[in-house]
C-alpha positions in Angstrom: 0.0 -0.2 -0.2 1.4 3.7 -1.1 2.8 5.6 1.7 0.9 8.4 0.2 -2.4 6.8 0.8 -1.7 5.8 4.4 -0.6 9.3 5.3 -3.8 10.3 3.8 -6.1 8.0 5.6 -4.2 8.7 9.1 -4.8 12.5 8.6 -8.3 12.0 7.7 -9.5 9.0 10.1 -7.1 9.6 13.2 -9.5 11.7 15.0 -12.8 9.8 14.6 -11.0 6.5 15.6 -9.3 8.0 18.7 -12.8 9.5 19.5 -14.0 5.9 19.7 -10.8 4.6 21.3 -10.8 7.1 24.2 -14.6 6.5 25.0 -14.2 2.8 24.8 -11.1 2.9 27.2 -11.1 6.0 29.2 -7.4 6.6 28.6 -5.4 8.7 26.4 -2.3 6.8 25.9 -3.9 3.4 25.4 -6.1 5.1 23.1 -3.4 6.6 21.0 -1.6 3.3 21.0 -4.3 1.4 19.5 -5.4 4.0 16.8 -1.4 4.1 16.1 -1.2 -0.1 16.0 -4.4 0.0 13.5 -2.7 2.3 11.1 0.5 0.1 11.3 -1.6 -2.9 10.1 -2.7 -1.3 7.2 0.5 -2.3 4.9 -0.2 -5.5 5.5 -3.5 -5.8 3.5 -4.4 -5.3 0.0 -5.7 -2.2 -0.6 -8.5 -3.4 -3.2 -9.6 -5.8 -0.4 -11.1 -2.7 1.7 -14.1 -1.3 0.0 -14.9 0.9 2.6 -12.1 2.5 4.4 -13.7 4.0 7.5 -15.5 1.0 8.0 -12.7 -1.1 8.0 -10.7 1.2 10.4 -13.7 1.4 12.7 -14.1 -2.2 12.6 -10.3 -2.8 13.4 -9.8 0.0 16.2 -13.4 -1.2 17.9 -12.3 -4.7 17.8 -8.8 -3.8 19.4 -10.2 -1.9 22.4 -12.6 -5.1 23.0 -9.5 -7.4 23.0 -8.0 -4.9 25.0 -10.6 -4.3 27.8 -10.6 -8.0 27.9 -7.3 -8.9 28.9 -7.3 -5.5 31.1 -10.0 -6.3 33.1 -8.1 -8.2 35.5 -6.0 -5.4 36.0 -8.7 -3.0 36.8 -10.0 -5.4 39.2 -6.9 -4.6 41.4 -6.5 -1.1 40.9 -5.7 0.5 43.9 -8.8 3.1 45.1 -11.3 4.5 42.9 -10.5 4.3 38.7 -11.2 7.4 37.2 -10.6 8.2 33.5 -7.5 10.3 32.2 -8.4 13.9 31.5 -9.2 14.9 27.8 -8.7 18.4 27.5 -11.3 20.6 25.9 -13.5 20.4 24.1 -13.9 24.5 23.8 -17.1 25.9 24.7 -16.7 28.1 21.8 -16.6 25.8 19.4 -19.2 26.4 16.7 -18.8 22.7 15.8 -19.9 21.6 19.1 -23.1 20.2 19.9 -24.4 20.2 23.5 -25.0 16.5 23.7 -21.4 16.1 23.0 -20.1 17.2 26.5 -22.3 14.0 28.3 -20.8 11.1 26.2 -17.3 12.3 27.2 -18.0 13.3 31.0 -16.2 11.3 33.8 -19.9 10.5 34.7 -20.8 8.6 31.7 -17.1 7.3 31.3 -17.6 5.7 34.5 -21.1 4.5 33.5 -19.4 2.9 30.4 -17.1 0.7 32.8 -20.6 -1.1 33.8 -21.1 -2.4 30.4 -19.0 -5.3 29.2 -16.7 -4.7 25.9 -18.9 -5.6 23.1 -22.2 -3.7 25.2 -19.6 -0.4 25.4 -19.0 -0.7 21.7 -22.7 -0.9 20.9 -23.8 1.7 22.9 -21.0 4.0 22.1 -21.4 3.6 18.2 -25.0 4.5 18.4 -25.2 7.1 21.1 -21.8 9.0 20.4 -21.5 8.5 16.6 -25.0 7.8 15.6 -24.1 4.8 13.7 -27.0 2.9 12.2 -27.6 -0.5 13.2 -26.5 -2.4 10.4 -22.8 -0.7 10.4 -22.8 -1.4 14.2 -23.6 -5.1 13.3 -20.9 -5.2 10.9 -18.4 -3.9 13.1 -19.2 -5.9 16.4 -20.1 -9.1 14.4 -23.3 -9.4 16.0 -26.9 -9.2 14.0 -28.9 -6.1 13.6 -31.5 -7.5 15.9 -29.2 -8.1 18.5 -27.5 -5.0 18.4 -30.8 -3.3 18.5 -32.0 -5.1 21.6 -28.4 -4.3 23.5 -28.5 -0.5 22.9 -32.3 -0.4 23.7 -31.8 -2.4 27.0 -28.5 0.0 28.0 -30.3 3.2 26.9 -33.1 2.5 29.0 -30.9 1.5 32.0 -29.3 5.1 31.9 -32.2 7.0 31.3 -31.8 8.7 34.7 -28.1 8.8 33.8 -25.8 12.0 34.1 -26.2 14.9 32.2 -23.5 17.6 31.7 -23.7 21.0 31.3 -23.9 22.3 27.9 -21.8 25.1 26.3 -24.2 28.0 27.4 -24.2 26.8 30.9 -20.7 26.9 32.1 -19.8 30.7 31.9 -22.9 30.6 34.7 -21.3 28.0 36.5 -18.3 29.7 36.8 -19.1 31.9 39.9 -20.4 29.1 41.7 -16.9 27.3 41.5 -14.9 30.0 41.9 -16.7 31.0 45.3 -16.7 26.9 46.5 -12.5 27.3 45.5 -11.9 30.2 48.0 -13.9 28.8 50.4 -11.6 25.8 50.3 -8.8 27.7 50.3 -9.5 29.9 53.3 -11.0 27.0 55.2 -14.7 28.5 54.9 -16.6 25.2 56.0 -19.9 27.0 55.8 -19.0 28.3 52.0 -18.3 25.0 50.9 -21.3 23.2 52.5 -23.8 26.0 50.8 -22.5 25.1 47.2 -22.0 21.1 47.5 -25.5 19.2 47.3 -26.7 16.7 50.0 -25.8 13.8 47.8 -22.3 15.0 46.8 -19.4 12.7 46.3 -16.1 13.0 45.9 -13.7 10.5 44.0 -9.6 10.9 44.2 -7.4 8.5 41.8 -4.0 8.3 43.0 -3.7 4.7 41.3 -1.7 3.4 44.4 1.1 5.7 43.0 0.6 8.9 45.4 -1.8 9.7 48.3 -5.2 9.4 47.9 -8.7 8.3 49.5 -9.3 4.6 48.8 -12.8 5.0 49.0 -15.4 7.8 47.3 -15.9 10.4 50.2 -19.3 11.0 51.2 -21.2 13.5 52.8 -20.9 17.4 52.1 -19.0 18.0 55.7 -16.6 15.2 55.0 -15.7 16.5 51.3 -15.3 20.1 52.6 -13.0 18.8 55.5 -11.1 16.5 52.8 -10.3 19.3 50.8 -9.4 21.7 53.4 -6.9 19.4 55.0 -5.2 18.8 51.8 -5.4 22.1 50.6 -3.4 23.5 53.8 -0.8 21.1 53.2 0.2 22.8 49.7 3.1 25.1 48.9 1.8 29.1 49.3 3.0 29.0 45.6 0.9 26.5 44.5 -1.3 27.5 41.3 -5.0 26.6 40.6 -5.5 27.0 37.0 -8.9 27.2 35.3 -9.2 24.6 33.1 -12.1 22.5 31.0 -11.5 19.0 30.8 -14.1 16.3 29.2 -16.7 19.3 28.8 -16.3 19.9 32.7 -15.3 23.0 34.6 -12.2 22.2 36.8 -8.5 23.3 38.0 -5.2 22.1 37.4 -3.5 21.9 41.0 0.2 22.9 40.3 2.9 23.3 42.8 6.2 24.6 41.4 7.5 22.4 38.9 4.6 19.9 38.9 0.8 18.7 38.2 -0.4 17.6 41.3 -3.9 16.9 39.9 -6.7 18.1 38.0 -10.1 18.2 39.5 -13.3 18.2 37.6 -16.7 19.3 39.0 -20.1 17.5 38.0 -23.3 20.3 38.8 -26.7 19.4 39.3 -29.6 22.2 40.2 -26.4 24.9 40.8 -24.7 22.6 43.3 -21.3 20.5 43.1 -22.7 17.0 42.8 -19.7 15.0 41.9 -15.7 15.8 42.6 -13.4 13.9 40.2 -9.8 14.4 41.6 -7.2 12.6 39.2 -3.8 12.6 40.8 -2.3 9.5 39.2 0.9 10.8 37.7 0.4 8.5 34.7 -3.0 10.0 33.8 -1.3 13.5 34.2 1.0 13.2 31.6 -0.7 15.2 28.8 -2.0 17.8 31.1 -0.5 20.9 29.9 -0.2 24.4 32.1 
């Protein structure tokens, strides 16, 4: 296969393939590796044997993700503490191509919901929900019947009817004052100020992956969350920066002491209160974070 043709395909299809792989895996490095491996395998096939390049590449990367998830399942089971996805920068709220619903399928809440599905179920749901593939296309990718794919999607969709909804692009600016007020309360030790912003069912997840100090279980109740955040904030160097950021369509901050990134903390809102806090501190998941 000609190198020029491969380069054209790489430029055209890599964003789509990465989008599928990231949703399937929740990690940037593994998603990039599987997409790269997919393109490396192309010279081994005959060009005239591929009638639909996009369909072939999507099928290949999806099945590589399914195989990876099956092999990685044991690793996930022994993960130290709560497992969180790897933060993905953006999307920009002023992107004219961005639809509000695109925020939902890459939010941490949704990526964690995908963890409840087996690998094939995850592929069917993502291809239908996030990329609007028809059932015939999905069936060809996952090697299932159209009827089976339709039933699987319907069952999973019903299960997620009350699932999380991330704020749309128009909502994010409205949430900024609430978030800034909360962060100010954390830094000053204003417990009452923190409690006013946290919802009654608030939960904080802290992912250190066993490599840095983090809570080994989700932290429940606003009072415990406030105490935890105030406690870790007091121990940070005075020079620590708290940089506003947008990851996975969610507002958050990058906590950056001098010379390093300590964590990326993302916030999920409901009814103008913080409902979930996701703190990613595992250094392996912060390699793509830029400050």
